[in-house]
TISE-672732 format. One record per residue (C-alpha): residue in three letters; x, y, z; chain; residue number from 1. Coordinates in Angstrom, 1 decimal, padded with zeros to 4 digits. Each point is the difference from the previous one (the first is absolute). Example, Ala and Ser with C-alpha at 12.3 -4.5 7.8 and 13.67 -1.06 7.14 Angstrom:
// TISE-672732
   r      u      v      w c   k
 ala  012.3 -004.5  007.8 A   1
 ser  001.4  003.4 -000.7 A   2
// end
This chain:
// TISE-672732
   r      u      v      w c   k
 met  071.1  124.4  112.7 A   1
 pro  002.8  001.5  002.2 A   2
 pro  003.1  000.8 -001.9 A   3
 his  003.0 -002.3  000.4 A   4
 gly  002.4  002.6  001.5 A   5
 ser -000.2  003.8  000.3 A   6
 ala  000.9  002.7 -002.5 A   7
 pro -000.6 -000.6 -003.8 A   8
 tyr  002.8 -002.1 -001.5 A   9
 gly  001.7 -000.1  003.4 A  10
 arg -001.8 -003.2  001.0 A  11
 tyr  001.7 -002.3 -002.6 A  12
 leu  002.7 -002.3  001.3 A  13
 pro  003.1 -000.2 -002.2 A  14
 ile -000.4 -002.8 -002.5 A  15
 glu  003.0 -001.8  001.6 A  16
 glu -001.8  000.0  003.4 A  17
 his -002.1 -003.0 -001.1 A  18
 ala  000.1 -003.8  000.0 A  19
 ile -002.3 -002.4 -001.8 A  20
 val -001.9 -003.1  000.9 A  21
 gly -001.9 -002.2 -002.5 A  22
 asp -001.8 -003.2 -000.8 A  23
 leu  001.2 -000.6 -003.6 A  24
 arg -003.0  001.8 -001.4 A  25
 thr  000.6  003.5  001.3 A  26
 val  001.9  001.9  002.6 A  27
 ala -000.5  002.6  002.7 A  28
 leu  002.4  002.8  000.7 A  29
 val  000.6  000.6  003.7 A  30
 gly  001.6  003.2  001.2 A  31
 thr  002.4  000.2  002.9 A  32
 asp -002.8  001.8  001.9 A  33
 gly -002.2 -003.1 -000.2 A  34
 thr -002.2  001.2 -002.8 A  35
 ile -001.1 -002.0 -003.0 A  36
 asp -000.2  002.7 -002.6 A  37
 trp -000.2 -002.1 -003.2 A  38
 tyr -002.0 -003.2 -000.5 A  39
 cys -001.8 -001.3 -003.0 A  40
 pro -001.9 -003.1  001.1 A  41
 ala -000.3 -003.2 -002.0 A  42
 arg  002.7  000.9 -002.6 A  43
 phe  002.8  002.5 -000.7 A  44
 asp -001.9  002.0 -002.6 A  45
 ala -003.4  000.1  001.7 A  46
 pro -001.4  003.3  001.3 A  47
 ser  001.4  001.1  003.3 A  48
 leu -001.6 -000.3  003.4 A  49
 phe  002.7  002.0  001.7 A  50
 ala  001.8  002.7 -002.0 A  51
 ser  001.1  002.8  002.4 A  52
 leu  003.4 -000.4 -001.7 A  53
 leu -001.6  001.8 -002.9 A  54
 asp -002.3  002.3  001.9 A  55
 gly  000.3  000.4  003.7 A  56
 arg -003.4  001.6  000.4 A  57
 lys -002.3 -002.3 -001.8 A  58
 gly  002.0 -003.0 -001.2 A  59
 gly -000.8 -002.3  003.0 A  60
 phe  002.3 -001.6  002.6 A  61
 phe  000.3 -002.5  002.8 A  62
 ser  002.2  000.9  002.9 A  63
 leu  001.0 -002.0  003.1 A  64
 ser  002.6  001.5  002.2 A  65
 cys  001.0  001.0  003.6 A  66
 arg -001.8  003.1  001.1 A  67
 thr  003.0  001.6  001.9 A  68
 thr  002.7  001.7 -002.0 A  69
 ser  002.4 -002.7 -000.9 A  70
 arg  003.0 -000.9 -002.1 A  71
 pro -001.2 -002.6 -002.5 A  72
 lys  002.2 -002.7 -001.4 A  73
 gln -000.8 -002.6 -002.7 A  74
 leu  001.4 -003.3 -000.9 A  75
 tyr -001.0 -003.2 -001.7 A  76
 leu  000.0 -003.1  002.1 A  77
 pro  003.0 -002.2 -001.2 A  78
 asp -000.5 -001.7 -003.4 A  79
 thr -003.6  001.2 -000.3 A  80
 asn -002.2  002.7 -001.4 A  81
 ile -001.6  000.5  003.4 A  82
 leu  000.5  003.6  001.2 A  83
 met  000.6  001.2  003.5 A  84
 thr -000.4  003.7  000.9 A  85
 arg  001.3  000.9  003.5 A  86
 phe -001.0  003.1  001.9 A  87
 leu  002.5  001.0  002.6 A  88
 thr -001.3  002.4  002.6 A  89
 ala  001.2  001.2  003.4 A  90
 glu -002.7 -002.1  001.8 A  91
 ala -000.4 -003.0 -002.2 A  92
 val  001.0 -001.9 -003.1 A  93
 gly -002.8 -001.1 -002.4 A  94
 glu  000.1 -002.1 -003.1 A  95
 val -002.3 -000.5 -003.0 A  96
 ile  000.4 -003.1 -002.1 A  97
 asp -001.3  000.3 -003.6 A  98
 phe -000.3 -002.8 -002.6 A  99
 met -002.2 -001.4 -002.7 A 100
 val -000.6 -003.7 -000.5 A 101
 pro  001.4 -001.4 -003.2 A 102
 glu -002.6 -002.0 -001.8 A 103
 thr  002.6 -002.8 -000.7 A 104
 ser  000.5 -000.6  003.7 A 105
 gly -001.9 -003.3 -000.5 A 106
 val -002.8  000.9  002.3 A 107
 ala -003.6  000.6 -001.2 A 108
 leu -000.5  003.6  000.9 A 109
 pro -002.1  003.0 -001.2 A 110
 arg  002.1  002.2 -002.2 A 111
 asp  001.3  003.4  000.7 A 112
 leu  000.6 -000.2  003.7 A 113
 leu  001.9  002.9  001.5 A 114
 val  001.0 -000.8  003.5 A 115
 arg  001.1  002.5  002.6 A 116
 gln  001.0 -000.9  003.6 A 117
 ala  000.8  002.7  002.7 A 118
 arg  001.8 -001.0  003.1 A 119
 ala  001.7  001.5  003.0 A 120
 val  003.5 -001.4  000.5 A 121
 arg  001.1  002.4  002.8 A 122
 gly -002.2  002.0  002.4 A 123
 arg -003.5  001.1 -000.7 A 124
 ala -000.5  001.0 -003.6 A 125
 thr -002.9  002.0 -001.3 A 126
 phe -000.9 -000.5 -003.7 A 127
 glu -002.3  001.9 -002.4 A 128
 leu -001.7 -001.7 -002.9 A 129
 asn -001.5  002.0 -002.9 A 130
 cys -001.5 -001.7 -003.1 A 131
 tyr -001.4  002.3 -002.7 A 132
 pro -000.4 -001.8 -003.3 A 133
 ala -000.6  001.9 -003.3 A 134
 phe -001.3 -002.4 -002.6 A 135
 asp  001.0  000.1 -003.7 A 136
 tyr  002.7  002.7  000.3 A 137
 ala -002.4  002.1  002.3 A 138
 arg -002.6  000.2 -002.8 A 139
 val -002.7 -002.2  001.6 A 140
 pro -001.9  000.8  003.3 A 141
 his -000.4 -002.7  002.6 A 142
 thr -002.0 -000.8  003.2 A 143
 val  001.5 -000.9  003.3 A 144
 glu -001.7 -002.5  002.5 A 145
 val  001.5 -000.9  003.3 A 146
 val -001.0 -003.6  000.9 A 147
 asp  000.3 -000.9  003.7 A 148
 gly  002.3 -002.8  000.7 A 149
 val  001.4  000.1 -003.6 A 150
 gly  001.3  003.4 -001.0 A 151
 ala -001.1  002.0 -002.9 A 152
 val -001.4 -000.5 -003.5 A 153
 phe  000.7  002.5 -002.9 A 154
 glu -002.4 -000.3 -002.9 A 155
 ser  000.2  001.7 -003.4 A 156
 ser -001.0 -000.7 -003.6 A 157
 ala  003.7 -000.8 -000.6 A 158
 gly  000.1 -002.8  002.6 A 159
 arg  000.0 -000.7  003.7 A 160
 cys  002.6 -000.3  002.6 A 161
 val -000.4 -001.4  003.5 A 162
 leu  002.2  001.1  002.9 A 163
 arg  000.0 -002.6  002.7 A 164
 ser  001.4  001.1  003.3 A 165
 ser  000.6 -001.3  003.5 A 166
 val -000.6  003.5  001.4 A 167
 pro -003.3  002.0 -000.4 A 168
 leu  000.0  002.6 -002.8 A 169
 thr -001.8  003.3 -000.1 A 170
 asn -001.8  001.4 -003.1 A 171
 asp  001.6  003.2 -001.2 A 172
 gly -001.8  001.1 -003.2 A 173
 asp  001.9 -001.5 -002.9 A 174
 gly  002.0 -002.4  002.2 A 175
 val  000.6 -001.5  003.4 A 176
 lys  002.4  000.7  002.9 A 177
 ala  001.1 -001.5  003.3 A 178
 thr  002.3  000.8  002.8 A 179
 phe  001.2 -002.8  002.3 A 180
 thr  002.7 -000.5  002.6 A 181
 leu  001.9 -003.3  000.3 A 182
 glu  001.9 -001.3  002.9 A 183
 glu  003.4 -001.6 -000.6 A 184
 gly -000.5 -003.2 -001.9 A 185
 glu -003.5  000.7 -001.2 A 186
 thr -001.0 -000.1 -003.7 A 187
 val -002.9  001.4 -002.1 A 188
 asp -000.7 -001.5 -003.4 A 189
 val -001.8  001.6 -003.0 A 190
 ile -000.6 -001.7 -003.4 A 191
 leu -001.2  001.9 -003.0 A 192
 glu -001.6 -002.2 -002.6 A 193
 trp -001.1  001.0 -003.5 A 194
 asn -003.5 -001.2 -000.8 A 195
 gly  000.1 -002.1  003.1 A 196
 glu -002.7 -001.5  002.2 A 197
 val -001.2  001.8  003.1 A 198
 his  001.1 -002.2  002.9 A 199
 pro  002.0  000.6  003.2 A 200
 leu  003.7 -000.8  000.4 A 201
 val  000.8 -003.4  001.4 A 202
 gln  002.3 -000.2  002.9 A 203
 gly  003.6 -000.7 -001.3 A 204
 glu -001.1  000.5 -003.7 A 205
 ala  002.6  002.7 -000.7 A 206
 asp  002.7 -001.9  001.7 A 207
 gln -000.7 -003.1 -002.1 A 208
 leu  000.1  002.2 -003.2 A 209
 phe  003.3  001.4  001.2 A 210
 leu  001.6 -003.4  000.4 A 211
 gln -001.3 -001.2 -003.4 A 212
 thr  001.3  003.2 -001.7 A 213
 ser  003.4 -000.1  001.7 A 214
 asp  000.4 -003.6 -001.0 A 215
 phe -000.9  000.7 -003.6 A 216
 trp  002.6  002.8 -000.4 A 217
 gln  002.8 -001.8  001.8 A 218
 arg -000.5 -003.1 -002.1 A 219
 trp  000.0  002.0 -003.2 A 220
 val  003.1  002.1  000.7 A 221
 gly  001.7 -003.1  001.3 A 222
 gln  000.3 -001.2 -003.6 A 223
 ser  002.5  002.7 -000.8 A 224
 arg  003.4 -001.2 -000.9 A 225
 tyr  001.7  003.3  000.4 A 226
 arg  002.8 -000.1  002.7 A 227
 gly  001.9  003.1 -000.9 A 228
 arg  001.1  003.1  001.8 A 229
 trp -003.3  001.9 -000.1 A 230
 arg -002.4 -002.7  001.0 A 231
 glu -002.4  002.2  001.9 A 232
 met -000.5  002.5 -002.8 A 233
 val -000.2 -002.7 -002.7 A 234
 gln -002.6 -002.0  002.1 A 235
 arg -002.0  003.1  000.6 A 236
 ser  000.0  000.9 -003.7 A 237
 ala -001.2 -003.5 -000.8 A 238
 leu -002.8  000.2  002.6 A 239
 ala -001.0  003.4 -001.5 A 240
 leu -000.1 -001.4 -003.5 A 241
 lys -002.1 -003.0  001.2 A 242
 leu -002.5  002.5  001.4 A 243
 leu -000.4  001.6 -003.5 A 244
 val -001.1 -003.3 -001.6 A 245
 tyr -003.7 -000.4 -000.6 A 246
 his -000.3 -003.7  000.8 A 247
 pro -003.2 -000.9 -001.9 A 248
 thr  001.7  000.7 -003.3 A 249
 gly  003.8  000.2  000.6 A 250
 ala  000.0  003.7 -001.1 A 251
 leu  002.5  002.3  001.8 A 252
 val -000.8  003.7  000.4 A 253
 ala  002.7  002.7 -000.5 A 254
 ala -001.1  001.6  003.3 A 255
 pro -003.1 -000.2  002.2 A 256
 thr -000.7  003.8 -000.1 A 257
 thr -001.1  002.7 -002.4 A 258
 ser  000.9  003.6 -000.4 A 259
 leu  002.8  000.3  002.5 A 260
 pro  002.0  002.8 -001.7 A 261
 glu  003.4 -000.1 -001.5 A 262
 his  000.3  003.6  001.0 A 263
 val -002.2  001.4  002.8 A 264
 gly -002.4  002.4 -001.5 A 265
 gly  000.7 -001.3 -003.5 A 266
 val -002.0 -001.8 -002.7 A 267
 arg  002.0 -003.2 -000.4 A 268
 asn -002.4 -002.0  002.0 A 269
 trp -000.9 -003.4 -001.4 A 270
 asp -002.0 -003.1  000.9 A 271
 tyr  002.3 -003.0  000.4 A 272
 arg -002.5 -002.6  001.3 A 273
 tyr  000.3 -002.0 -003.2 A 274
 ser  002.2 -002.8 -001.4 A 275
 trp  002.7  001.3 -002.4 A 276
 leu  001.5 -002.9 -001.9 A 277
 arg  003.4  001.6  000.3 A 278
 asp -000.1  000.3  003.8 A 279
 ser -001.4 -003.5  000.4 A 280
 ala  002.6 -001.5 -002.2 A 281
 phe  002.8  001.6  001.9 A 282
 thr -001.6 -001.0  003.3 A 283
 val -000.2 -003.6 -001.2 A 284
 tyr  003.7  000.1 -000.6 A 285
 ser  000.7  001.4  003.4 A 286
 leu -002.2 -002.5  001.9 A 287
 met  001.4 -002.9 -002.1 A 288
 thr  003.5  001.1  001.0 A 289
 leu -001.0 -000.5  003.7 A 290
 gly -001.7 -003.4 -000.7 A 291
 phe -003.6  001.0 -000.1 A 292
 leu -001.3 -002.0 -003.0 A 293
 asp -003.7 -000.1  000.8 A 294
 glu -000.4  003.7 -000.7 A 295
 ala  001.9 -000.4 -003.3 A 296
 ser -002.3 -002.9 -001.0 A 297
 ala -003.1  002.0  000.7 A 298
 phe  001.4  002.9 -002.1 A 299
 met  000.7 -002.4 -002.9 A 300
 glu -003.7 -001.1  000.1 A 301
 trp -001.0  003.7  000.1 A 302
 ile  002.2  000.7 -003.1 A 303
 gln -001.5 -003.0 -001.8 A 304
 arg -003.5  001.4  000.5 A 305
 arg  001.1  003.4 -001.2 A 306
 cys  001.5 -001.5 -003.1 A 307
 glu -003.2 -001.9 -000.7 A 308
 ser -002.0  003.3  000.3 A 309
 ala  002.3  002.1 -002.2 A 310
 thr -001.2  001.4 -003.2 A 311
 leu  001.8  000.1 -003.4 A 312
 glu -000.5  003.8 -000.2 A 313
 arg  001.2  001.0  003.5 A 314
 asp  001.7 -003.2  001.3 A 315
 ile  000.6 -000.1  003.7 A 316
 met -000.5  003.1  002.1 A 317
 ile  002.7  001.4  002.2 A 318
 met -002.2 -000.2  003.1 A 319
 tyr -003.2 -001.6  001.2 A 320
 ala -002.3  000.2  003.0 A 321
 val  000.6 -002.8  002.5 A 322
 asp -002.9 -002.1 -001.5 A 323
 gly  001.6  000.3 -003.5 A 324
 ser -002.2  002.8 -001.4 A 325
 asp  001.6  002.7 -002.1 A 326
 lys -002.9  002.4  000.6 A 327
 ile  001.5  002.5  002.5 A 328
 pro -000.7  003.5 -001.3 A 329
 glu  001.5  002.9  001.8 A 330
 gln -002.3  002.2  002.1 A 331
 met  000.5  003.0  002.2 A 332
 leu -001.5  000.1  003.5 A 333
 asp -000.4  003.8  000.2 A 334
 his -001.8 -000.2  003.4 A 335
 leu  003.2 -001.2  001.7 A 336
 asp  002.7  002.4  001.1 A 337
 gly  002.9 -002.3 -000.8 A 338
 tyr  003.0 -000.8  002.3 A 339
 arg  001.0  003.3  001.5 A 340
 gly -001.9  001.8 -002.8 A 341
 ser  001.6 -002.0 -002.9 A 342
 arg -002.7 -000.1 -002.7 A 343
 pro -001.4 -001.6 -002.0 A 344
 val -000.9 -003.2  001.7 A 345
 arg -000.2 -002.6 -002.6 A 346
 ile -001.6 -003.5 -000.2 A 347
 gly  000.7 -002.1 -003.0 A 348
 asn  002.9  000.5 -002.3 A 349
 asn  000.0  001.1 -003.7 A 350
 ala  003.4 -001.5 -000.4 A 351
 val -001.9 -003.3 -000.7 A 352
 gly -000.4  001.2 -003.6 A 353
 gln  003.7  000.8 -000.5 A 354
 arg  002.4 -002.0 -002.1 A 355
 gln  003.1 -001.1  001.9 A 356
 ile  002.1 -002.3 -002.1 A 357
 asp  002.4 -000.9  002.9 A 358
 val -002.7 -002.1  001.7 A 359
 tyr  000.7 -002.9 -002.4 A 360
 gly  003.7 -000.1  001.1 A 361
 glu -000.8  000.0  003.7 A 362
 leu -002.6 -002.7 -000.5 A 363
 met  002.2 -002.3 -002.0 A 364
 asp  002.9  000.4  002.4 A 365
 ala -002.2 -001.0  002.9 A 366
 val -001.4 -003.0 -002.0 A 367
 tyr  003.5 -001.1 -001.0 A 368
 leu  001.2  000.2  003.6 A 369
 tyr -003.1 -001.8  001.3 A 370
 asn  000.5 -002.8 -002.6 A 371
 arg  003.4 -000.7  001.5 A 372
 glu -001.8 -001.0  003.2 A 373
 val -003.3 -001.3 -001.3 A 374
 pro -000.5 -000.9 -003.7 A 375
 ile -002.8  002.1 -001.5 A 376
 ser -003.0 -001.5 -001.6 A 377
 tyr -000.5 -000.3 -003.8 A 378
 asp -003.2  002.2  000.3 A 379
 leu  002.0  002.8  001.6 A 380
 trp  002.7 -000.3 -002.6 A 381
 ala -002.6  000.1 -002.8 A 382
 gly -001.5  003.2  001.4 A 383
 leu  003.4  001.6  000.5 A 384
 ser  001.0 -000.9 -003.6 A 385
 lys -003.0  001.9 -001.3 A 386
 arg  001.0  003.0  002.1 A 387
 leu  003.4 -000.1 -001.6 A 388
 asp -001.6  000.0 -003.5 A 389
 trp -001.7  003.3  001.0 A 390
 leu  003.3  001.4  001.3 A 391
 ala  001.7 -001.0 -003.3 A 392
 asp -002.4  002.2 -001.9 A 393
 his  000.0  003.0  002.4 A 394
 trp  003.3  000.3  001.9 A 395
 glu  001.3  002.7 -002.3 A 396
 glu -002.9  002.3  000.8 A 397
 pro  000.2  002.8  002.6 A 398
 asp -001.5 -000.5  003.4 A 399
 glu -000.5  001.7  003.4 A 400
 gly  002.8 -002.0  001.5 A 401
 val  000.8 -001.4  003.5 A 402
 trp -000.7  003.4  001.7 A 403
 glu -003.5  000.3 -001.6 A 404
 val  000.6  003.5 -001.4 A 405
 arg -003.1  001.9 -000.8 A 406
 gly  001.7  002.0 -002.7 A 407
 arg  001.2 -000.9 -003.5 A 408
 arg  000.7 -003.7 -000.8 A 409
 gln  003.6 -000.8 -000.7 A 410
 arg  002.1 -003.1 -000.8 A 411
 phe  001.4 -000.2  003.5 A 412
 thr  003.3 -001.7  000.5 A 413
 tyr -001.3 -002.1  002.8 A 414
 ser -002.9 -001.3 -002.1 A 415
 thr  002.4 -001.2 -002.7 A 416
 leu  002.4 -001.4  002.6 A 417
 met -002.9 -002.1  001.4 A 418
 thr -001.0 -001.0 -003.6 A 419
 trp  003.4 -001.6 -000.2 A 420
 val -000.6 -001.8  003.3 A 421
 ala -003.4 -001.3 -001.2 A 422
 phe  001.3 -001.6 -003.1 A 423
 glu  003.3 -001.1  001.5 A 424
 arg -001.6 -001.8  003.0 A 425
 ala -002.7 -001.5 -002.2 A 426
 gly  002.5 -001.5 -002.4 A 427
 arg  002.1 -001.3  002.9 A 428
 leu -003.0 -001.5  001.7 A 429
 ala -001.2 -001.7 -003.2 A 430
 arg  003.5 -001.5 -000.6 A 431
 asp  000.3 -001.2  003.6 A 432
 arg -003.4 -001.7 -000.1 A 433
 gly -000.2 -001.0 -003.6 A 434
 leu -003.2  002.1 -000.3 A 435
 pro -001.4  000.8 -003.4 A 436
 ala  001.0  003.5 -001.0 A 437
 pro  001.3  002.2 -002.9 A 438
 ile  003.4  000.2  001.7 A 439
 asn  001.9  001.4 -002.9 A 440
 lys -002.5  002.8 -000.4 A 441
 trp  000.2  000.8  003.7 A 442
 gln  003.7  000.0 -000.2 A 443
 arg  000.0  002.5 -002.9 A 444
 leu -002.5  002.3  001.8 A 445
 ala  002.2 -000.1  003.2 A 446
 gly  003.0  000.9 -002.1 A 447
 arg -001.8  003.0 -001.6 A 448
 ala -001.2  001.2  003.4 A 449
 tyr  003.5 -000.3  001.4 A 450
 arg  001.5  002.0 -002.9 A 451
 phe -002.6  002.7  000.3 A 452
 val  000.9  000.6  003.6 A 453
 gln  003.7  000.0 -000.7 A 454
 gln -000.2  002.1 -003.2 A 455
 gln -002.9  002.4  000.6 A 456
 cys -000.2  000.3  003.8 A 457
 trp  003.6  000.6  000.7 A 458
 asp  001.1  003.6  000.0 A 459
 pro  003.8  000.2 -000.6 A 460
 asp  000.1  003.8  000.8 A 461
 leu -001.7 -000.6  003.4 A 462
 gly  001.8 -003.3  000.6 A 463
 ala -003.2 -001.8  001.1 A 464
 tyr -003.1 -001.8 -001.0 A 465
 val -002.8  002.5 -000.2 A 466
 met -003.8 -000.2  000.5 A 467
 his -000.8 -000.4 -003.7 A 468
 pro  001.8  000.7 -003.3 A 469
 gly  000.5  003.8 -000.4 A 470
 ser -000.4  000.6  003.7 A 471
 lys  002.6  001.6  002.3 A 472
 his -001.8 -001.3  003.2 A 473
 leu  001.4 -002.8  002.1 A 474
 asp -002.3 -002.7  001.2 A 475
 ala  000.7 -002.1  003.1 A 476
 ser -001.9 -003.0 -001.5 A 477
 val  003.1 -000.9 -002.1 A 478
 leu  001.8 -000.9  003.3 A 479
 cys -001.6 -003.4 -000.3 A 480
 met  002.0 -000.8 -003.2 A 481
 pro  002.5 -002.3  001.7 A 482
 leu -002.8 -001.5  002.2 A 483
 val -001.7 -001.3 -003.2 A 484
 lys  003.3 -001.0 -001.6 A 485
 phe -000.4  002.6 -002.8 A 486
 ser  003.5  001.4  000.7 A 487
 gly  003.0 -001.4  001.9 A 488
 pro  000.3  001.7  003.4 A 489
 thr  003.3  001.5 -001.0 A 490
 asp -000.9  000.9 -003.5 A 491
 pro  001.5  003.5 -000.6 A 492
 arg -003.3  001.5 -001.3 A 493
 phe -001.9 -001.2  003.1 A 494
 leu  002.7  001.2  002.3 A 495
 met  000.0  003.4 -001.6 A 496
 thr -003.8  000.1  000.3 A 497
 leu  000.2 -001.1  003.7 A 498
 asp  002.4  002.9  000.7 A 499
 lys -002.1  002.5 -001.8 A 500
 ile -003.1 -001.1  001.9 A 501
 gly  002.0  000.3  003.2 A 502
 glu  000.9  003.5 -000.9 A 503
 glu -003.4  001.3 -001.1 A 504
 leu -002.8 -002.1  001.5 A 505
 val  001.5 -001.2  003.3 A 506
 ser  000.0  002.0  003.2 A 507
 asp  001.8 -001.9  002.8 A 508
 ser -001.7 -003.4 -000.3 A 509
 leu -003.2  001.3 -001.6 A 510
 val -000.7 -000.2 -003.7 A 511
 his -002.4  002.0 -002.2 A 512
 arg -001.5 -002.1 -002.8 A 513
 tyr  000.6  002.9 -002.4 A 514
 ala  000.3  003.8  000.1 A 515
 ile -003.4  001.7  000.2 A 516
 thr -000.1  002.3 -003.0 A 517
 gly -003.6 -000.3 -001.2 A 518
 his  000.7 -002.7 -002.5 A 519
 asp -002.2 -002.5  001.9 A 520
 gly -003.2  002.1 -000.6 A 521
 leu -000.5  000.9  003.6 A 522
 ser  000.7  003.1  002.1 A 523
 gly  001.5  000.1  003.5 A 524
 ala  002.8 -001.8  001.7 A 525
 glu  000.5 -003.5  001.5 A 526
 gly  002.4 -001.6  002.4 A 527
 thr  002.8 -002.4 -000.6 A 528
 phe -001.1 -003.5 -001.1 A 529
 asn  000.7 -002.8  002.4 A 530
 leu  000.0 -002.6 -002.7 A 531
 cys  002.7  001.8 -001.9 A 532
 ser  002.1  000.4  003.2 A 533
 phe  000.0 -003.8  000.5 A 534
 trp  000.7 -000.5 -003.8 A 535
 tyr  003.0  002.3  000.6 A 536
 val  001.2 -002.3  002.7 A 537
 asp -000.3 -003.0 -002.3 A 538
 ala  001.8  001.8 -002.8 A 539
 leu  002.9  001.0  002.3 A 540
 thr  000.2 -003.6  001.2 A 541
 gln  000.0 -001.4 -003.5 A 542
 ala  002.7  002.5 -001.0 A 543
 gly  002.3 -001.2  002.8 A 544
 arg -000.3  003.1  002.1 A 545
 val -001.2 -002.1  003.0 A 546
 lys  001.1  002.3  002.8 A 547
 glu -001.8  002.9 -001.6 A 548
 ala -003.0 -002.1 -000.6 A 549
 arg -000.1 -001.1  003.6 A 550
 met  000.2  003.6  001.3 A 551
 val -002.8  001.1 -002.3 A 552
 phe -002.1 -003.1  001.1 A 553
 glu  000.5  000.7  003.7 A 554
 lys -000.9  003.6 -000.5 A 555
 met -003.2 -001.0 -001.8 A 556
 leu -001.0 -002.2  002.9 A 557
 thr  000.0  003.1  002.3 A 558
 tyr -002.9  001.4 -002.2 A 559
 ala -002.3 -002.9  000.9 A 560
 asn -002.6  000.9  002.5 A 561
 his -000.1 -001.3  003.6 A 562
 val -001.4 -003.4 -001.0 A 563
 gly  002.2 -000.4 -003.1 A 564
 leu -002.5  001.2 -002.7 A 565
 tyr  000.5  002.3 -002.9 A 566
 ala -002.2  002.2 -002.1 A 567
 glu  000.7  000.6 -003.7 A 568
 glu  002.2  003.0  000.4 A 569
 ile  002.1  002.0  002.5 A 570
 gly -000.3  003.8  000.4 A 571
 pro  002.7  002.6  000.7 A 572
 ser -000.2 -000.5  003.8 A 573
 gly -000.1 -003.8 -000.1 A 574
 glu -003.8 -000.1  000.2 A 575
 ala -002.0 -002.7 -001.8 A 576
 leu -001.8  001.1 -003.2 A 577
 gly -002.4 -001.9 -002.2 A 578
 asn -002.1 -003.0  000.6 A 579
 phe  000.9 -002.2  002.9 A 580
 pro  001.4 -002.6  000.3 A 581
 gln  001.2 -000.5 -003.5 A 582
 ala  000.7 -003.5 -001.4 A 583
 phe  002.6  001.3 -002.5 A 584
 thr  002.2  001.3  002.9 A 585
 his -000.1 -003.1  002.1 A 586
 leu  000.7 -002.4 -002.9 A 587
 ala  003.0  002.1 -001.0 A 588
 leu  001.3  000.0  003.5 A 589
 ile -000.2 -003.8  000.0 A 590
 ser  001.9 -000.2 -003.3 A 591
 ala  002.7  002.5  001.2 A 592
 ala  000.5 -001.8  003.3 A 593
 val  000.3 -003.5 -001.6 A 594
 asn  002.5  001.2 -002.7 A 595
 leu  002.0  002.1  002.4 A 596
 asp  000.3 -003.0  002.4 A 597
 arg  001.3 -002.2 -002.8 A 598
 ala  002.6  002.6 -001.0 A 599
 leu  001.2  000.5  003.6 A 600
 asp  000.1 -003.7  000.6 A 601
 ala  002.2 -000.4 -003.1 A 602
 gly  002.5  002.4  001.5 A 603
// end
């Protein structure tokens, strides 16, 4: 397989030089150079077919671009997840349209269709196509067969993919290639189908799929009721979040990639292609804020199934595979170099076995908010009540916390804060609906959790809430205190903590989640955490510092990439770090925009 690029580790596009397309089962990352360098067919956490993002020499890739040196530009077609990459040269302008066909488009179609259309829009444009799959994270060999009139078939023990093309392809060892020149107005279509049938493209097939896909996305985003100042960024965040939903089950993944580093060359490289209950609960809140109730309903069904499968010993897990399985052991792929040499490359995530008490609070908050729009079922309530029984017995035990530390367990402030949220929201919901519940017991437990935070987690010498009792470390997760109504927005203790975080964890608009001092059980550095930066905007807004909040928010928008997407973190030079795009960041952006709009409208 030819390497994607030139010198070792010099061939990797920056993380932010990507966009995504998807079909509500999985996504493909498309670079500004026209290369698909990450794609796991069929579902988010399936083995990769293209993974040159994690190894430019053997990971596999699919490129389609203008041959002449060009200045590429990328954009999404308005109100869709259809991507256009433009190649501007001195002689011509060429375009590549990329999209996947959502399975809910209402049309009976084979799954996992990745459609690419090349066209010349000015002058004569010469394109190059290179498709070199690498099945199962480049662990499984495959055969290549060029079929006249069809394209190419790639066969392996891990599956088959069919590349149907309207131009002839040439066998090139592990892959196929083609060079073709288009006159102005001409188009070439290629469709990659996972486990598809071997048959030729039908005239107009790709155009029809384009119209169906465009209509689906425009109808979906048209449901949004957001009419505020930052419509374009909010709509793009909603569209990105929708792409991270696994439609067959309603699960939402934290990000569609694995092992993109939090520090280039470091070891903080994790697999985020799973459904964290915390992330999903926050996402439900954000989408409900915009008026998207179908996704919230699907998540409630997902939660009910998780409640039904919970055990008395372990209760619910903090995360699941998209099909609901909790069997996702962490493995190292030692044969892959990692993004720009960042090893190890991991698949699976051992955090699945962690205890994170805060999950119950985020879950109950989402259920409470959903119930205000659509009354929950008795079966869901019965399942949640059992989960609260487990929480009542275990909330005072230490855990790994919201940041999933791999060091010593502690009684983290945020975990106890969210324990208060869990019992407070459950009691309120039960009273509102007249549901059977031990309301007095829950009220007592909420009170104990509240007092623990105020008495044990407040450091009067530091003048701030700390990460856990006895700690001197600040933790940006406490920024959400007024958002969950734990403290008033102008409560002196919260304001002192807000100022302290601003002094120690904030650099310009960028916020570290905590100071890296080795207490999290990991070596190496990380970037600033985008979620915390948008929480900071929300906290400033709640505190009445609206002008400052708006400036921080506007600055944060400049760190989005060229199509409005964010990774998990931002590095020292403004580069994207961590898995991409990240649901947490986009849901927090939506919340910050909506709340800031309200504050500005209120004068």
